[in-house]
C-alpha positions in Angstrom: -19.8 26.2 13.3 -18.3 22.9 13.7 -16.7 22.6 17.1 -14.6 19.5 17.9 -13.4 18.9 21.3 -10.5 17.7 22.3 -10.6 16.4 26.2 -10.5 12.4 25.2 -8.5 10.1 22.9 -11.9 9.8 21.1 -13.0 13.3 19.8 -15.9 14.2 18.3 -17.2 17.3 16.3 -20.2 19.0 16.7 -22.1 21.2 14.8 -23.5 24.5 16.4 -26.9 26.0 14.8 -27.1 29.5 13.7 -30.1 29.4 15.7 -30.2 29.0 19.3 -31.6 25.4 20.2 -34.1 24.2 22.6 -32.7 21.2 23.7 -29.1 20.0 24.8 -26.6 19.0 22.6 -25.7 15.3 23.6 -24.7 14.1 20.3 -21.7 14.8 18.2 -22.3 15.2 13.9 -19.4 12.3 13.9 -16.6 10.7 16.0 -13.3 10.3 15.2 -11.0 7.7 16.9 -7.1 6.8 15.9 -5.3 8.4 19.2 -4.2 6.2 22.5 -3.8 9.5 24.3 -6.0 12.6 25.2 -5.7 15.3 22.2 -4.6 18.4 22.5 -4.2 20.0 19.5 -6.7 20.4 16.8 -7.0 22.7 13.5 -8.9 22.8 10.6 -7.0 23.1 6.9 -7.0 26.5 5.3 -8.4 25.4 2.2 -9.7 21.9 2.1 -12.7 20.9 2.8 -13.4 19.2 6.3 -9.9 18.5 6.9 -9.1 18.4 10.4 -5.4 17.6 11.9 -5.4 16.3 15.5 -2.3 16.0 17.5 -2.2 14.3 21.1 0.0 13.0 24.0 0.7 9.8 21.8 3.1 11.8 19.5 1.3 11.3 16.5 -0.1 13.7 13.9 -3.7 12.3 12.3 -5.3 13.9 9.5 -9.2 13.3 9.1 -12.1 13.6 6.7 -14.6 14.9 8.7 -17.0 14.5 5.7 -16.5 10.6 5.7 -15.7 10.4 9.5 -12.5 8.3 8.1 -8.6 8.8 8.8 -6.4 10.5 5.3 -2.8 10.4 7.1 -1.0 9.1 10.3 2.2 11.0 10.6 3.9 8.4 13.4 7.5 8.5 12.6 8.2 12.2 12.8 7.9 13.3 16.4 9.7 11.6 19.3 8.2 13.3 22.0 4.8 15.4 23.3 4.0 18.2 20.7 3.3 21.4 21.6 1.6 23.0 18.8 0.9 22.7 14.9 0.0 25.2 12.6 -0.9 25.4 8.6 0.9 27.5 6.1 -1.7 29.8 3.9 -2.4 27.5 1.4 -2.3 24.2 3.8 0.7 22.6 1.9 3.1 22.9 4.8 2.7 22.2 8.7 4.6 23.4 11.1 5.5 21.6 14.5 7.3 22.7 17.9 7.8 19.2 20.1 9.2 18.9 23.7 12.4 17.6 22.2 13.5 21.2 21.1 12.7 20.9 17.8 11.0 22.8 15.0 10.1 20.9 12.2 8.5 21.9 9.0 6.8 18.9 7.3 4.9 17.9 3.9 2.1 16.1 5.2 1.1 14.6 1.7 4.7 13.0 1.4 5.2 12.5 5.6 8.4 14.2 4.9 10.4 17.1 6.8 11.6 19.3 4.8 13.3 21.7 6.8 14.5 21.6 10.5 15.7 23.6 13.4 16.7 22.0 16.3 16.9 24.6 19.7 15.6 27.9 18.1 15.6 29.0 21.7 18.4 27.9 24.3 15.8 27.7 26.9 13.8 24.6 28.7 10.4 26.0 28.5 7.8 25.0 25.6 8.6 26.9 22.0 5.3 27.9 19.5 5.5 28.3 16.1 3.3 29.6 13.6 3.4 30.3 9.8 3.6 34.0 8.3 1.6 34.7 5.0 5.0 34.8 3.3 6.1 31.4 4.3 8.5 33.0 7.4 8.0 31.4 10.6 7.4 33.3 13.7 8.5 31.5 17.1 8.3 32.2 20.6 10.3 30.9 23.5 12.8 31.1 26.9 16.5 31.9 26.7 18.9 30.3 28.8 18.7 32.6 31.4 14.8 32.5 31.3 14.0 35.8 29.7 11.0 35.3 27.0 11.9 35.6 23.3 10.5 36.2 19.8 12.1 35.7 16.7 11.4 35.6 12.8 12.7 32.6 10.5 13.1 32.3 6.7 13.2 28.9 5.7 15.6 29.5 2.8 18.0 30.3 5.4 17.3 28.3 8.7 20.0 28.6 10.6 19.8 31.6 12.1 16.8 34.1 13.0 16.4 37.1 11.1 14.9 38.9 13.7 15.5 38.0 17.4 14.1 40.1 20.6 13.7 39.6 24.3 10.9 40.7 26.2 11.0 40.0 30.0 11.7 36.9 32.3 8.0 36.1 33.2 7.4 32.4 33.0 4.4 32.2 31.3 4.3 30.7 27.6 4.1 33.0 24.8 1.1 32.0 22.6 1.2 34.0 19.5 -2.0 34.8 17.4 -1.6 36.2 13.8 -3.7 38.3 11.5 -2.3 37.9 8.0 -4.7 40.8 6.4 -2.5 43.5 8.9 0.5 41.6 9.4 -0.2 41.6 13.6 0.8 39.4 15.7 -0.5 39.5 19.2 1.3 37.6 22.1 -0.7 36.8 25.3 1.2 34.6 27.8 -0.3 32.5 30.1 -1.0 34.3 33.5 -0.4 37.5 32.1 -3.0 40.6 32.2 -1.4 42.1 29.4 -1.5 41.5 25.3 1.5 42.7 23.3 1.1 43.2 19.4 3.9 43.8 16.8 4.0 44.4 13.1 6.0 41.8 10.6 7.4 43.9 7.8 9.7 42.7 4.8 12.4 45.0 5.8 14.7 45.3 8.8 14.4 44.8 11.6 11.0 42.6 10.6 9.6 42.7 13.7 8.2 46.0 14.8 6.6 46.7 18.6 3.3 48.6 18.4 1.5 48.4 21.8 0.1 47.0 24.8 -3.1 45.8 26.4 -3.1 45.5 30.2 -6.2 44.4 32.7 -6.1 43.9 35.9 -7.2 40.1 35.9 -4.5 37.5 34.6 -5.9 35.2 31.6 -6.0 31.7 32.4 -6.4 31.1 28.4 -7.1 33.0 25.0 -9.3 32.5 22.1 -9.4 34.7 18.8 -12.1 35.4 16.5 -11.8 35.5 12.8 -11.5 38.5 10.7 -15.1 37.8 9.2 -16.7 37.8 12.6 -15.4 41.7 13.7 -18.0 44.5 13.4 -16.3 46.9 10.7 -18.8 49.7 11.3 -16.5 50.3 15.0 -13.4 49.8 12.7 -12.3 46.7 14.8 -9.5 44.5 13.8 -9.2 41.9 16.5 -11.3 40.7 19.1 -10.4 38.0 21.9 -11.9 35.8 24.4 -9.9 36.2 27.5 -11.0 33.3 29.7 -10.9 33.9 33.7 -11.7 31.7 36.3 -15.5 31.9 36.4 -16.2 34.0 33.1 -15.1 34.9 29.6 -14.7 38.1 28.6 -14.2 39.6 24.9 -11.8 42.2 24.5 -11.9 44.1 21.3 -9.0 46.0 19.2 -9.9 48.9 17.5 -8.5 51.9 15.6 -10.0 55.2 15.8 -11.3 57.0 12.6 -13.3 60.0 12.5 -15.1 58.6 8.8 -17.8 56.5 9.2 -17.1 55.2 6.0 -15.7 51.9 5.3 -12.1 51.7 5.8 -10.3 49.7 2.6 -6.7 50.0 4.5 -8.1 48.0 7.3 -9.9 45.6 5.8 -8.4 44.1 2.8 -10.1 40.8 1.1 -10.2 38.1 3.7 -10.4 34.5 3.7 -13.9 32.8 4.0 -15.9 29.7 5.1 -15.6 28.3 1.3 -13.2 26.1 0.4 -11.1 26.0 -2.4 -10.6 22.1 -2.3 -11.9 18.8 -1.6 -10.3 16.7 0.5 -9.6 14.1 -2.4 -8.1 16.5 -4.2 -5.6 18.2 -1.8 -4.6 14.8 -1.0 -4.0 13.5 -4.2 -1.3 16.6 -4.3 -3.2 19.8 -5.8 -2.9 23.2 -3.4 -5.0 26.5 -3.9 -5.1 29.9 -2.6 -7.9 30.5 0.3 -11.3 31.9 -1.4 -11.5 35.2 -0.5 -14.5 37.8 0.3 -15.0 41.4 1.1 -16.2 42.6 4.4 -17.5 45.9 2.9 -21.3 45.4 4.1 -20.5 43.0 6.7 -20.0 39.5 6.8 -23.7 37.5 6.2 -23.2 34.0 6.7 -24.6 31.8 3.7 -27.1 29.4 4.2 -27.4 25.5 4.4 -23.7 25.1 6.0 -24.6 22.3 7.9 -22.1 19.5 8.1 -23.5 16.2 6.7 -21.1 13.0 7.2 -21.5 10.8 4.6 -19.6 7.1 5.4 -18.6 5.0 2.6 -19.7 1.5 2.5 -16.8 -1.1 3.4 -19.1 -3.9 2.5 -18.6 -2.3 -1.5 -15.0 -3.6 -1.5 -15.0 -6.6 0.6 -15.4 -10.1 -1.8 -18.5 -11.9 -1.0 -18.0 -15.0 1.7 -19.7 -17.5 -0.3 -23.4 -19.0 0.0 -25.5 -18.8 3.2 -28.4 -20.8 4.1 -31.3 -19.1 5.2 -32.7 -18.8 8.5 -35.9 -20.0 7.8 -34.3 -22.9 5.6 -32.1 -23.9 8.6 -35.1 -23.9 11.1 -36.8 -26.2 9.3 -33.8 -28.8 8.7 -33.8 -28.8 12.8 -37.1 -29.2 13.4 -37.3 -32.2 10.6 -34.2 -33.7 12.3 -36.7 -34.3 15.7 -39.6 -35.9 14.2 -39.9 -39.6 14.2 -38.9 -41.6 11.2 -41.3 -41.5 8.2 -43.4 -38.4 9.7 -44.3 -35.8 6.9 -42.3 -32.5 6.8 -43.3 -29.9 9.8 -45.0 -26.4 8.5 -45.3 -23.3 10.1 -48.0 -21.1 11.2 -47.7 -18.1 13.3 -44.8 -18.2 15.3 -43.7 -21.7 15.4 -43.4 -25.0 14.0 -45.9 -27.7 14.7 -45.8 -31.7 13.6 -47.9 -33.0 12.4 -48.4 -30.7 9.9 -51.6 -28.3 10.4 -54.8 -28.9 8.4 -54.9 -27.5 5.1 -57.2 -24.3 4.5 -60.4 -24.9 2.6 -59.0 -25.6 -1.4 -55.6 -27.3 -0.1 -55.1 -31.2 -1.2 -55.7 -33.2 1.9 -54.7 -36.7 3.2 -55.9 -39.0 5.8 -52.3 -38.1 7.5 -53.1 -34.4 7.5 -56.6 -34.9 9.6 -57.0 -32.7 12.8 -55.5 -33.9 16.2 -53.1 -32.9 18.5 -49.9 -31.6 17.2 -46.8 -31.0 19.2 -45.0 -28.0 19.1 -41.2 -29.1 18.3 -39.7 -25.1 17.9 -39.8 -21.9 16.8 -38.3 -19.6 14.1 -35.4 -18.6 16.1 -34.2 -22.5 16.1 -35.3 -25.8 17.8 -36.4 -25.9 21.2 -35.9 -29.5 23.3 -39.2 -30.8 25.0 -37.9 -30.1 28.3 -38.3 -26.7 28.0 -42.2 -26.8 27.8 -43.3 -29.2 30.6 -46.7 -28.1 29.9 -48.6 -27.5 26.7 -51.5 -25.7 25.7 -53.7 -26.5 23.0 -55.4 -23.4 21.0 -58.5 -24.4 19.5 -61.2 -21.8 18.7 -59.9 -18.9 20.5 -59.8 -21.2 24.0 -56.5 -22.2 25.6 -56.8 -25.7 27.9 -53.5 -27.4 29.5 -52.1 -30.5 29.2 -50.4 -33.0 31.2 -47.0 -33.0 30.1 -45.9 -36.8 29.8 -44.1 -38.5 32.6 -40.7 -38.7 31.9 -37.6 -37.9 33.9 -36.1 -34.3 33.6 -34.1 -33.8 30.2 -35.3 -34.3 26.4 -38.0 -36.8 26.1 -37.9 -39.4 23.1 -40.0 -37.8 20.4 -42.4 -40.6 19.6 -43.1 -40.8 23.6 -44.2 -37.4 23.7 -46.3 -37.5 20.7 -48.1 -40.4 21.7 -48.7 -38.6 25.4 -49.9 -35.9 23.5 -52.4 -38.4 21.2 -53.7 -40.8 24.3 -57.5 -40.3 24.8 -58.3 -39.8 28.4 -60.6 -37.4 30.5 -58.1 -34.7 30.2 -57.6 -34.7 26.5 -59.2 -33.1 24.0 -61.1 -34.2 21.7 -60.2 -33.7 17.5 -62.5 -31.5 16.2 -62.2 -29.6 12.9 -60.6 -26.1 13.0 -57.1 -24.2 13.1 -55.7 -24.6 16.1 -51.8 -24.8 17.5 -49.6 -25.6 20.4 -47.5 -23.5 22.4 -45.5 -23.9 25.6 -47.2 -22.5 29.1 
């Protein structure tokens, strides 16, 4: 249900709902940032919840906890060149990668160590692919010195020579392996080919057995592989591919002919389900577990409420306090008071700004002769002090009416506060007579 696109250094995880959405999906559930170049490889951990592997053109392998959006591990000193592919083993304890430097590496990601390494598993210069088998062996595809396509099977106990090596043809397309651990069948799809070859892997020599070939007329530009729980068991379907054409995507079903309509136990053993066996923190601490298996006898029915929930940790909990901080209102009061004449009473706030002299007290408050109703100067708002030059005209607000008071005659720039206050309170034909009632001043 979660698709991680990989076209940019910053990639996001999208939640695909079970129902048909009525609007376009424009926002990912979580965005992962850590690569400096384009990301070309993404693969989920087989047993741990929300653990995603990404590898890009910057030669880095990064493990993410998608549930929290944080980086778990960063392997930046293992690969010296472009990474071709990466694959987990069955329980997710090891990782196999192929690189442009012609090395196949088996890595323990939690220890950040290379467990086993093979240089030039195939002698050709073309790219190599490698995947894990269910029993721990490694299956690779590559090219010989004569540009012949090859496949090989390797045992980690004797990684010097392959236990099986076969040559196929002289096509130029890189072989992409897809593995079904339930039936031990490997499907090989070449870029630009119009066929799919499949082989069975056994524990006895010659280990790799050719089964058959599926052929079509149009070449494939890419191939996708359906998980086993998505197959139609009533039709004895053992594999389903999604073949990418230039303008369409074609499903290809692989079926086994059976006369009986009953459930075929030999074709559908218990297979890994969607539920994880471990949490991300458990796996990171060193714990391993086999995949949780489910039965396909009645077909696969997805569980409800499987939405990805991203829980981000509060980074402020781990940081020390920065020390005492003065409040904004106290800072504004200090800034406003610094602009008053010497010996004037402190300003008081009403509405959205600061006024001086303080406004008339409400009924019941203590009064003094200095607090009688009179014209008051707007000296700043709560976001900080405002110079008088920013308010060339002033409006006196009284009884719901606005009247303009001429600005004091002074050169541009901040005027001294006593002169401005005197210009406001001086009697004249255009000034307002003092009268009781709440009123204030604001800039026009």
